[in-house]
ZALOMAR-299501 format. One line per 8 residues: their letters; for each residue x, y, z of C-alpha. Coordinates in nm, 2 decimals. Layout:
BEGIN
a) X/Y/Z | ...
This chain:
BEGIN
mnkktiir) 4.52/-2.35/3.22 | 4.54/-2.30/2.83 | 4.71/-2.05/2.62 | 4.45/-1.86/2.58 | 4.39/-1.80/2.92 | 4.69/-1.63/2.97 | 4.68/-1.43/2.63 | 4.34/-1.33/2.75
tfekialy) 4.50/-1.25/3.08 | 4.82/-1.03/2.93 | 4.55/-0.82/2.71 | 4.36/-0.78/3.01 | 4.60/-0.61/3.20 | 4.72/-0.43/2.92 | 4.40/-0.26/2.89 | 4.41/-0.22/3.27
melqgenp) 4.70/-0.04/3.30 | 4.63/0.18/2.98 | 4.33/0.28/3.18 | 4.53/0.36/3.43 | 4.73/0.58/3.25 | 5.06/0.34/3.33 | 5.40/0.35/3.11 | 5.33/0.27/2.74
fkvsafrk) 5.61/0.07/2.73 | 5.48/-0.17/3.04 | 5.12/-0.17/2.85 | 5.35/-0.25/2.50 | 5.50/-0.52/2.68 | 5.22/-0.71/2.77 | 5.06/-0.71/2.46 | 5.37/-0.83/2.28
aaaalegd) 5.40/-1.09/2.50 | 5.00/-1.17/2.38 | 5.14/-1.17/2.04 | 5.40/-1.39/2.10 | 5.17/-1.65/2.24 | 4.97/-1.60/1.99 | 5.20/-1.68/1.69 | 5.38/-2.02/1.90
erslseme) 5.19/-2.32/1.71 | 5.25/-2.51/2.02 | 5.01/-2.56/2.27 | 5.08/-2.52/2.65 | 5.12/-2.82/2.73 | 5.40/-2.88/2.43 | 5.59/-2.58/2.56 | 5.87/-2.70/2.80
dvtklkgi) 5.91/-2.34/2.98 | 5.61/-2.09/2.84 | 5.82/-1.80/3.02 | 6.15/-1.85/2.83 | 5.91/-1.78/2.47 | 6.08/-1.47/2.33 | 5.86/-1.20/2.37 | 5.83/-1.32/2.71
gkgtaavi) 5.98/-1.09/2.98 | 6.03/-1.08/3.36 | 5.70/-0.95/3.43 | 5.47/-1.16/3.20 | 5.68/-1.43/3.30 | 5.53/-1.37/3.69 | 5.19/-1.32/3.56 | 5.23/-1.67/3.39
edlmtsge) 5.38/-1.82/3.69 | 5.09/-1.68/3.87 | 4.82/-1.82/3.65 | 4.99/-2.15/3.69 | 5.02/-2.18/4.05 | 4.68/-2.01/4.14 | 4.49/-2.03/3.85 | 4.44/-1.61/3.87
ssllkele) 4.68/-1.32/3.85 | 4.74/-1.11/4.15 | 4.83/-0.82/3.93 | 4.51/-0.83/3.73 | 4.33/-0.86/4.03 | 4.48/-0.54/4.17 | 4.43/-0.33/3.84 | 4.06/-0.45/3.85
eivpkgll) 4.05/-0.26/4.22 | 4.19/0.01/4.11 | 4.07/0.12/3.78 | 3.72/0.25/3.84 | 3.44/0.00/3.75 | 3.27/0.33/3.52 | 3.53/0.34/3.27 | 3.53/-0.02/3.09
pllklpgl) 3.16/0.05/2.94 | 3.30/0.34/2.80 | 3.52/0.14/2.56 | 3.20/0.04/2.40 | 3.20/0.38/2.23 | 3.32/0.42/1.90 | 3.65/0.62/1.89 | 3.73/0.60/2.28
ggkkiakl) 3.98/0.36/2.34 | 4.22/0.32/2.62 | 4.43/0.62/2.58 | 4.18/0.85/2.54 | 3.97/0.71/2.84 | 4.27/0.72/3.03 | 4.36/1.12/2.98 | 3.97/1.22/3.02
hqelgids) 4.02/1.01/3.36 | 4.34/1.19/3.43 | 4.22/1.54/3.34 | 3.87/1.58/3.39 | 3.82/1.25/3.67 | 3.55/1.09/3.44 | 3.52/0.78/3.56 | 3.17/0.68/3.44
aeslkaac) 2.91/0.77/3.11 | 2.69/1.03/3.34 | 2.98/1.23/3.43 | 3.16/1.18/3.08 | 2.81/1.30/2.94 | 2.79/1.61/3.19 | 3.16/1.66/3.08 | 3.10/1.73/2.73
eegkvrel) 2.77/1.91/2.83 | 2.96/2.19/3.00 | 3.26/2.20/2.67 | 3.51/2.07/2.92 | 3.64/1.77/2.67 | 3.69/1.98/2.37 | 3.91/2.19/2.55 | 4.16/1.87/2.62
agfaakte) 4.45/1.82/2.32 | 4.34/1.55/2.09 | 4.01/1.61/2.10 | 3.72/1.89/1.95 | 3.37/1.99/1.94 | 3.32/1.71/1.72 | 3.44/1.49/1.91 | 3.20/1.60/2.23
ekilkela) 2.91/1.62/1.94 | 2.99/1.25/1.85 | 3.03/1.11/2.24 | 2.72/1.24/2.34 | 2.54/1.06/2.02 | 2.73/0.76/2.15 | 2.60/0.78/2.49 | 2.27/0.87/2.40
nlanrser) 2.28/0.52/2.19 | 2.44/0.33/2.45 | 2.13/0.41/2.73 | 1.90/0.32/2.44 | 2.03/-0.01/2.44 | 1.78/-0.29/2.54 | 1.77/-0.38/2.90 | 1.80/-0.72/2.80
lpiwqlep) 2.14/-0.92/2.80 | 2.28/-1.13/2.52 | 2.31/-1.50/2.53 | 2.68/-1.49/2.50 | 2.69/-1.25/2.83 | 2.49/-1.47/3.02 | 2.59/-1.80/2.92 | 2.90/-1.77/3.17
vvlqieal) 2.72/-1.69/3.44 | 2.45/-1.96/3.38 | 2.77/-2.21/3.36 | 2.91/-2.07/3.72 | 2.60/-2.05/3.90 | 2.53/-2.43/3.75 | 2.83/-2.53/3.92 | 2.77/-2.38/4.22
lgsmeeve) 2.43/-2.54/4.25 | 2.61/-2.88/4.15 | 2.81/-2.86/4.45 | 2.53/-2.81/4.71 | 2.44/-3.16/4.85 | 2.12/-3.00/5.02 | 2.04/-2.92/4.64 | 1.84/-3.24/4.47
rfsvagsf) 1.81/-3.12/4.13 | 1.79/-2.79/3.93 | 1.77/-2.65/3.59 | 1.81/-2.31/3.45 | 1.48/-2.15/3.32 | 1.33/-1.88/3.13 | 1.43/-1.74/2.79 | 1.76/-1.86/2.82
rraaetsk) 1.65/-2.23/2.86 | 1.48/-2.16/2.51 | 1.77/-2.01/2.36 | 1.65/-1.68/2.32 | 1.91/-1.43/2.19 | 1.86/-1.19/2.48 | 1.73/-1.24/2.84 | 1.60/-0.96/3.08
didfivvt) 1.73/-1.18/3.37 | 1.82/-1.55/3.45 | 1.55/-1.81/3.63 | 1.69/-2.11/3.79 | 1.42/-2.37/3.98 | 1.62/-2.53/4.28 | 1.46/-2.83/4.47 | 1.60/-2.87/4.82
evvetvre) 1.44/-2.92/5.17 | 1.71/-2.73/5.31 | 1.60/-2.38/5.21 | 1.80/-2.19/5.47 | 2.10/-2.35/5.42 | 2.07/-2.31/5.02 | 1.98/-1.96/5.04 | 2.29/-1.89/5.23
kllnelsv) 2.53/-2.05/5.03 | 2.40/-1.86/4.75 | 2.40/-1.50/4.89 | 2.77/-1.58/5.03 | 2.94/-1.77/4.71 | 2.81/-1.54/4.43 | 2.95/-1.20/4.39 | 2.61/-0.99/4.50
qevvaagd) 2.60/-0.64/4.44 | 2.25/-0.60/4.56 | 1.95/-0.86/4.75 | 1.63/-0.79/4.59 | 1.42/-1.08/4.82 | 1.57/-1.35/5.04 | 1.25/-1.57/5.08 | 1.18/-1.94/5.14
tkisvild) 1.03/-2.03/4.82 | 1.26/-1.70/4.62 | 1.59/-1.58/4.59 | 1.63/-1.26/4.39 | 2.01/-1.11/4.37 | 2.18/-0.84/4.11 | 2.51/-0.99/4.06 | 2.82/-0.78/4.05
ldepvsvd) 2.95/-0.82/3.71 | 3.09/-0.57/3.42 | 2.75/-0.56/3.35 | 2.48/-0.63/3.63 | 2.29/-0.96/3.58 | 1.94/-1.01/3.77 | 1.91/-1.37/3.89 | 1.60/-1.51/4.05
frlvrdae) 1.61/-1.88/4.23 | 1.26/-2.06/4.31 | 1.32/-2.33/4.54 | 1.08/-2.58/4.56 | 0.99/-2.92/4.70 | 1.07/-3.24/4.44 | 0.72/-3.31/4.34 | 0.66/-2.93/4.21
yatalhhf) 0.94/-2.91/4.00 | 0.82/-3.04/3.65 | 0.56/-2.77/3.65 | 0.76/-2.52/3.81 | 1.02/-2.56/3.54 | 0.76/-2.58/3.30 | 0.61/-2.25/3.42 | 0.92/-2.00/3.43
tgskdhnv) 1.01/-2.18/3.07 | 0.78/-2.11/2.88 | 0.68/-1.79/2.74 | 0.41/-1.59/2.82 | 0.19/-1.71/2.53 | 0.29/-2.06/2.59 | 0.18/-2.09/2.93 | -0.17/-1.93/2.82
rmrqiaka) -0.22/-2.17/2.56 | -0.15/-2.46/2.83 | -0.40/-2.31/3.08 | -0.67/-2.26/2.81 | -0.59/-2.66/2.71 | -0.61/-2.73/3.10 | -0.93/-2.55/3.16 | -1.09/-2.72/2.85
rgekisey) -1.02/-3.05/3.07 | -1.17/-2.87/3.35 | -0.80/-2.82/3.51 | -0.59/-2.56/3.61 | -0.25/-2.55/3.54 | -0.03/-2.34/3.82 | 0.36/-2.36/3.92 | 0.28/-2.58/4.19
gveqadgt) 0.09/-2.88/4.00 | -0.25/-2.92/3.80 | -0.55/-2.87/4.03 | -0.81/-3.13/3.94 | -1.22/-3.02/3.97 | -1.22/-3.25/4.29 | -0.92/-2.96/4.45 | -0.68/-3.23/4.44
vltfkdea) -0.34/-3.12/4.26 | -0.18/-3.36/4.05 | 0.22/-3.37/4.03 | 0.46/-3.54/3.77 | 0.85/-3.66/3.77 | 0.92/-3.43/3.49 | 0.81/-3.23/3.21 | 0.80/-3.50/2.94
effahfdl) 0.50/-3.67/3.24 | 0.37/-3.34/3.24 | 0.33/-3.28/2.91 | 0.17/-3.63/2.85 | -0.08/-3.57/3.11 | -0.25/-3.31/2.84 | -0.21/-3.54/2.52 | 0.10/-3.36/2.39
pfippslr) 0.45/-3.51/2.28 | 0.76/-3.31/2.49 | 0.76/-2.97/2.34 | 1.19/-2.91/2.37 | 1.20/-2.55/2.54 | 1.35/-2.37/2.25 | 0.99/-2.41/2.06 | 0.77/-2.29/2.36
tgttefdk) 0.68/-1.99/2.26 | 0.33/-2.01/2.20 | 0.31/-1.92/1.82 | 0.32/-2.26/1.64 | 0.44/-2.58/1.86 | 0.11/-2.68/1.96 | -0.01/-2.66/1.54 | 0.31/-2.86/1.41
tdginslv) 0.38/-3.13/1.72 | 0.36/-3.41/1.45 | 0.71/-3.28/1.33 | 0.87/-3.23/1.68 | 1.01/-3.64/1.64 | 1.21/-3.50/1.32 | 1.42/-3.23/1.46 | 1.76/-3.24/1.53
kledikad) 1.88/-3.31/1.87 | 2.21/-3.30/2.01 | 2.22/-3.71/2.00 | 2.20/-3.67/1.65 | 2.54/-3.47/1.61 | 2.83/-3.70/1.43 | 3.08/-3.41/1.38 | 3.18/-3.02/1.44
lhmhttws) 3.31/-2.87/1.09 | 3.44/-2.56/1.20 | 3.73/-2.54/1.50 | 4.10/-2.40/1.50 | 4.41/-2.49/1.69 | 4.70/-2.35/1.78 | 4.84/-2.36/1.41 | 4.62/-2.00/1.40
dgaysvae) 4.41/-1.83/1.69 | 4.30/-2.15/1.90 | 4.42/-2.29/2.28 | 4.50/-2.62/2.19 | 4.68/-2.87/1.93 | 4.52/-3.02/1.66 | 4.59/-3.40/1.86 | 4.39/-3.22/2.16
mgealvar) 4.12/-3.11/2.00 | 4.09/-3.46/1.82 | 4.11/-3.62/2.15 | 3.85/-3.41/2.27 | 3.64/-3.45/1.98 | 3.68/-3.82/2.00 | 3.58/-3.82/2.36 | 3.27/-3.60/2.28
gyqysvit) 3.14/-3.91/2.08 | 3.19/-3.78/1.73 | 3.27/-4.00/1.42 | 3.46/-3.73/1.24 | 3.52/-3.35/1.23 | 3.72/-3.04/1.06 | 3.97/-2.83/1.14 | 3.97/-2.52/0.97
dhsqflkv) 4.21/-2.28/1.07 | 4.23/-1.93/0.97 | 4.40/-1.83/0.61 | 4.71/-1.62/0.53 | 4.49/-1.30/0.50 | 4.40/-1.27/0.89 | 4.73/-1.20/1.01 | 4.60/-1.11/1.37
angltper) 4.49/-1.47/1.38 | 4.81/-1.60/1.27 | 4.65/-1.73/0.94 | 4.80/-2.05/0.75 | 4.96/-1.99/0.45 | 5.00/-2.29/0.19 | 5.30/-2.43/0.30 | 5.21/-2.42/0.69
ltkqraei) 4.86/-2.58/0.60 | 5.09/-2.89/0.39 | 5.27/-2.89/0.72 | 4.94/-2.93/0.94 | 4.78/-3.16/0.73 | 5.05/-3.44/0.82 | 5.02/-3.37/1.21 | 4.62/-3.43/1.15
eafneahp) 4.75/-3.78/0.92 | 4.95/-3.85/1.19 | 4.62/-3.84/1.46 | 4.43/-4.02/1.22 | 4.65/-4.33/1.24 | 4.64/-4.36/1.57 | 4.24/-4.35/1.60 | 4.14/-4.59/1.30
kfrlyagt) 3.80/-4.54/1.43 | 3.74/-4.13/1.38 | 3.85/-3.92/1.16 | 3.99/-3.57/1.15 | 4.01/-3.40/0.78 | 4.22/-3.11/0.70 | 4.01/-2.82/0.59 | 4.03/-2.43/0.60
emdilpdg) 3.86/-2.12/0.68 | 3.95/-1.90/0.39 | 3.92/-1.57/0.37 | 3.71/-1.41/0.10 | 3.93/-1.07/0.05 | 3.80/-0.69/0.00 | 3.87/-0.71/-0.36 | 3.63/-1.02/-0.44
sldfeddv) 3.91/-1.26/-0.47 | 3.97/-1.56/-0.23 | 4.29/-1.60/-0.02 | 4.41/-1.95/-0.18 | 4.44/-2.03/-0.56 | 4.24/-2.33/-0.67 | 4.57/-2.58/-0.64 | 4.54/-2.49/-0.27
lkeldfvi) 4.22/-2.55/-0.22 | 4.15/-2.85/-0.40 | 4.42/-3.04/-0.22 | 4.19/-2.98/0.10 | 3.94/-3.21/0.23 | 3.66/-2.94/0.33 | 3.66/-2.54/0.25 | 3.49/-2.31/0.44
asihssft) 3.49/-1.91/0.27 | 3.40/-1.64/0.53 | 3.43/-1.29/0.54 | 3.66/-1.11/0.83 | 3.67/-0.76/0.67 | 3.55/-0.46/0.46 | 3.21/-0.49/0.62 | 3.06/-0.10/0.55
qsqdkima) 3.15/-0.23/0.16 | 2.81/-0.19/-0.03 | 2.58/-0.45/-0.07 | 2.64/-0.54/-0.39 | 3.04/-0.62/-0.33 | 2.91/-0.80/-0.02 | 2.71/-1.00/-0.26 | 2.96/-0.99/-0.50
rlltamqn) 3.27/-1.14/-0.31 | 2.99/-1.41/-0.19 | 2.93/-1.55/-0.51 | 3.30/-1.61/-0.60 | 3.32/-1.83/-0.30 | 2.97/-1.95/-0.40 | 3.10/-2.01/-0.77 | 3.42/-2.20/-0.68
pyvhmiah) 3.38/-2.59/-0.72 | 3.63/-2.62/-0.41 | 3.42/-2.40/-0.17 | 3.19/-2.63/0.06 | 3.05/-2.42/0.27 | 2.98/-2.03/0.39 | 3.05/-1.96/0.74 | 2.88/-1.69/1.00
ptgriied) 2.72/-1.57/0.65 | 2.61/-1.20/0.78 | 2.87/-1.15/1.03 | 2.66/-1.03/1.32 | 2.75/-1.03/1.68 | 2.43/-1.03/1.92 | 2.35/-0.69/2.00 | 2.68/-0.58/1.92
rngynpdm) 2.72/-0.55/1.55 | 2.52/-0.56/1.26 | 2.71/-0.77/1.05 | 2.75/-0.66/0.65 | 2.40/-0.66/0.57 | 2.42/-0.96/0.28 | 2.06/-1.01/0.03 | 1.98/-1.37/0.21
gqlitwak) 1.71/-1.42/0.01 | 1.96/-1.41/-0.29 | 2.30/-1.55/-0.10 | 2.02/-1.90/0.00 | 1.93/-1.90/-0.36 | 2.28/-1.95/-0.47 | 2.35/-2.19/-0.21 | 2.08/-2.40/-0.36
eygkilel) 2.21/-2.39/-0.72 | 2.58/-2.43/-0.64 | 2.49/-2.68/-0.37 | 2.67/-2.53/-0.09 | 2.65/-2.55/0.31 | 2.56/-2.24/0.51 | 2.63/-2.27/0.84 | 2.48/-2.20/1.19
nanpyrld) 2.77/-2.09/1.38 | 2.71/-2.20/1.73 | 2.93/-2.00/1.88 | 2.68/-1.80/2.14 | 2.85/-1.41/2.01 | 2.71/-1.53/1.65 | 2.41/-1.72/1.60 | 2.44/-1.72/1.22
lcvehlem) 2.22/-1.79/1.04 | 1.95/-1.62/1.30 | 1.61/-1.80/1.31 | 1.48/-1.57/1.01 | 1.74/-1.67/0.80 | 1.74/-2.05/0.88 | 1.36/-2.05/0.80 | 1.45/-1.95/0.48
alaagvpv) 1.71/-2.22/0.43 | 1.46/-2.46/0.54 | 1.22/-2.38/0.30 | 1.48/-2.34/0.00 | 1.59/-2.71/0.13 | 1.95/-2.59/0.14 | 2.18/-2.78/0.38 | 2.30/-2.61/0.74
aintdahd) 2.58/-2.73/0.89 | 2.54/-2.65/1.32 | 2.94/-2.56/1.40 | 3.09/-2.45/1.72 | 3.38/-2.24/1.54 | 3.55/-2.37/1.87 | 3.87/-2.15/1.96 | 3.92/-2.41/2.30
iahlrfmd) 3.82/-2.74/2.33 | 3.59/-2.56/2.62 | 3.42/-2.41/2.34 | 3.28/-2.74/2.21 | 2.98/-2.72/2.46 | 2.85/-2.45/2.19 | 2.69/-2.77/2.02 | 2.41/-2.77/2.27
igvryanr) 2.32/-2.36/2.21 | 2.36/-2.48/1.85 | 2.11/-2.74/1.86 | 1.87/-2.57/2.10 | 1.85/-2.26/1.85 | 1.83/-2.45/1.52 | 1.50/-2.61/1.68 | 1.37/-2.28/1.69
awlkrdmi) 1.35/-2.24/1.33 | 1.22/-2.60/1.37 | 1.53/-2.74/1.11 | 1.52/-3.12/1.06 | 1.73/-3.41/1.16 | 1.82/-3.47/0.81 | 1.90/-3.14/0.66 | 2.14/-3.07/0.93
vntwtreq) 2.54/-3.19/0.78 | 2.69/-3.25/1.07 | 2.38/-3.56/1.18 | 2.53/-3.73/0.83 | 2.72/-4.03/0.86 | 3.10/-4.06/0.75 | 3.04/-4.20/0.43 | 2.75/-3.97/0.34
feafirrn) 2.97/-3.65/0.46 | 3.26/-3.79/0.24 | 3.04/-3.83/-0.05 | 2.97/-3.47/-0.05 | 3.33/-3.31/-0.02 | 3.43/-3.51/-0.29 | 3.18/-3.42/-0.58 | 3.41/-3.19/-0.73
k) 3.76/-3.37/-0.67
């Protein structure tokens, strides 16, 4: 249990209460409790009794106690059962918040996108207080946009589902080995479904456990070799399980990982040798079938190096095999340069994050809490930065073989200025500049803001350079060609933010950075120790752009990194 889990639970309870039309004072109590926890610089383990914190009342304290003892909130579960599931997707419609949706539900019986569309078309919505004819028009337009969205789901939505299934399969003694496959394994930004390859000799038992222990909305197929289900989640997710023998595992995993074009090329290569590839193995001219212990052995059979899953797109991987060894790998990563602690909006203290970084085998990393402009994230003032530095130095004294650097994720303000003066910035080890506001400004204004950061000698890196959220927000549309040119000119790092919500820079922009020789840092932007796992997604995504190891800043040694950050000191 950590502070962020409690905060998210409070926020969910407040939202569900609002959708139910609950007393506004009750709703406010949970939001105020969330804000009180967010504003406290201590992690949960550093609080003697979190229920005694100012802003935590009787009702919210009961939820905390419930979470601490059982790991879940009975109140939240109760609300989730009461509130119609069809109301939650309506929150995605711009201009419709919890209060308005509650009003629609209470007065018109709206419980889904379909019933809302019908009410708008019948002119019923405009008759409610606070709504109008223009409101109906806008709602209908946004409902059409919602319906036209891709059937594919974003990687950030699928990643927790994959983790849940991996944990379940890992707990089954009947499962010998398994792996996620498909476009998710290729680190694609979106996937239509999730595929798993599972080795077992006890098909019936594994099938029964999967169907009983997953939250299944519909069973599409439940045979001896394939189980297909639709999971009952906020947005339903389709999952296919392929049950195979151990000898078939490597070829099945390859078959269900590669894109259609990749698999076609592999079949062509095999055909030229008088062989046939299938998910079961490689058939020889005499009808015998070769199988392999792993994918590396499978590729070696065709005189190919192991092609990482992210590259299996059928485009350039067969023509650029000589470059595969120079690509960045997870084991090359020596640091994480962007993360948050309880000093701003993170879930864990400096020391707790530091210990987690040491446990990952890193040589160094940087604490980069938000700057003062971002009040919603409890951004740090210069005075608080000084206090935090003392905490960082105390950690370093206790860990002589590891170095935690003092940094900031500083806002580039809407007026084009930076959130800290130079006298503050020059005292920090590492300075990230980023945009979190006024996304709708013209491209000229956005670029002027970014240029201010680029020209500042104390700024080292631009974070999540476009501000996009995959399948949710386009960002602020910078001129990426110009930004990359400036990064090269002013010697700045551009970030590949590995948080699956962002993956920013995208593949196209990473390829541009590679061509220009601009260094890239793969960072998790972790707000929680668990988020440090995003480094794996970031590295796999970087492979899609063929990023070389030596251009990735956090593969540098501590000495190389220090030489870079001290250039203008």
